[in-house]
PLY file of the C-alpha trace (Angstrom):
ply
format ascii 1.0
element vertex 84
property float x
property float y
property float z
element edge 83
property int vertex1
property int vertex2
end_header
66.00 -79.20 -55.90
65.91 -77.03 -52.81
68.94 -75.89 -50.87
67.76 -77.86 -47.86
67.69 -81.08 -49.88
71.23 -80.51 -51.19
72.62 -80.20 -47.67
70.56 -83.00 -46.15
72.23 -85.90 -47.99
75.85 -84.98 -47.13
74.78 -84.44 -43.53
73.18 -87.89 -43.45
76.36 -89.41 -44.88
78.44 -87.57 -42.28
76.27 -88.92 -39.46
76.51 -92.41 -40.95
80.30 -92.20 -40.92
80.29 -90.93 -37.34
77.99 -93.76 -36.25
80.19 -96.33 -37.97
83.32 -94.91 -36.35
81.72 -94.95 -32.91
80.49 -98.49 -33.51
84.06 -99.54 -34.22
85.46 -97.76 -31.17
82.91 -99.19 -28.77
83.14 -102.66 -30.32
86.88 -102.59 -29.74
86.33 -101.48 -26.13
83.85 -104.35 -25.71
86.40 -106.79 -27.06
89.19 -105.52 -24.80
87.14 -105.22 -21.63
84.82 -108.21 -21.88
84.93 -110.60 -24.82
88.66 -111.33 -24.67
88.28 -112.52 -21.06
84.94 -114.28 -21.46
86.18 -117.69 -20.32
87.97 -116.24 -17.28
85.03 -114.76 -15.34
84.13 -116.48 -12.09
80.72 -116.74 -10.41
81.13 -113.22 -9.01
81.63 -111.78 -12.49
85.32 -110.99 -12.09
88.43 -111.97 -13.96
91.90 -111.35 -12.54
94.78 -110.86 -14.96
97.95 -111.65 -12.98
100.25 -110.38 -15.74
99.16 -106.78 -15.30
97.44 -107.07 -11.92
94.05 -105.94 -13.18
90.57 -107.19 -12.36
88.08 -107.21 -15.22
84.38 -107.25 -14.41
81.36 -108.29 -16.42
80.33 -104.66 -16.58
82.53 -104.47 -19.67
79.58 -105.85 -21.61
78.07 -102.36 -21.43
80.45 -101.37 -24.23
78.75 -103.98 -26.40
75.37 -102.43 -25.71
76.67 -98.99 -26.66
78.21 -100.45 -29.83
74.88 -102.08 -30.69
73.08 -98.75 -30.27
75.46 -97.01 -32.66
75.28 -99.93 -35.10
71.50 -99.58 -35.05
71.79 -95.86 -35.70
74.12 -96.60 -38.61
71.63 -99.10 -40.00
68.86 -96.56 -39.66
71.01 -94.00 -41.47
71.64 -96.41 -44.34
67.93 -97.14 -44.56
67.12 -93.43 -44.66
69.75 -92.81 -47.35
68.44 -95.65 -49.53
64.81 -94.71 -49.02
65.14 -91.60 -51.11
0 1
1 2
2 3
3 4
4 5
5 6
6 7
7 8
8 9
9 10
10 11
11 12
12 13
13 14
14 15
15 16
16 17
17 18
18 19
19 20
20 21
21 22
22 23
23 24
24 25
25 26
26 27
27 28
28 29
29 30
30 31
31 32
32 33
33 34
34 35
35 36
36 37
37 38
38 39
39 40
40 41
41 42
42 43
43 44
44 45
45 46
46 47
47 48
48 49
49 50
50 51
51 52
52 53
53 54
54 55
55 56
56 57
57 58
58 59
59 60
60 61
61 62
62 63
63 64
64 65
65 66
66 67
67 68
68 69
69 70
70 71
71 72
72 73
73 74
74 75
75 76
76 77
77 78
78 79
79 80
80 81
81 82
82 83
């Protein structure tokens, strides 16, 4: 077993954990900025929260796209770890 092979697996596991953590963070941001207010958006793509005086926009769905990218990277990492 070469030295490169011994360091490759822990590095892959580290990247997998990073991808999973980022998936969780961006999924939570997606939930807070978009999904929680899904039924509130009007035809202009805005939702006003009178309790805190904040306007949410449909651009919050971008966090879901970023979360999906990191989830895909995590899935790819799992596939690469199992392939060996």
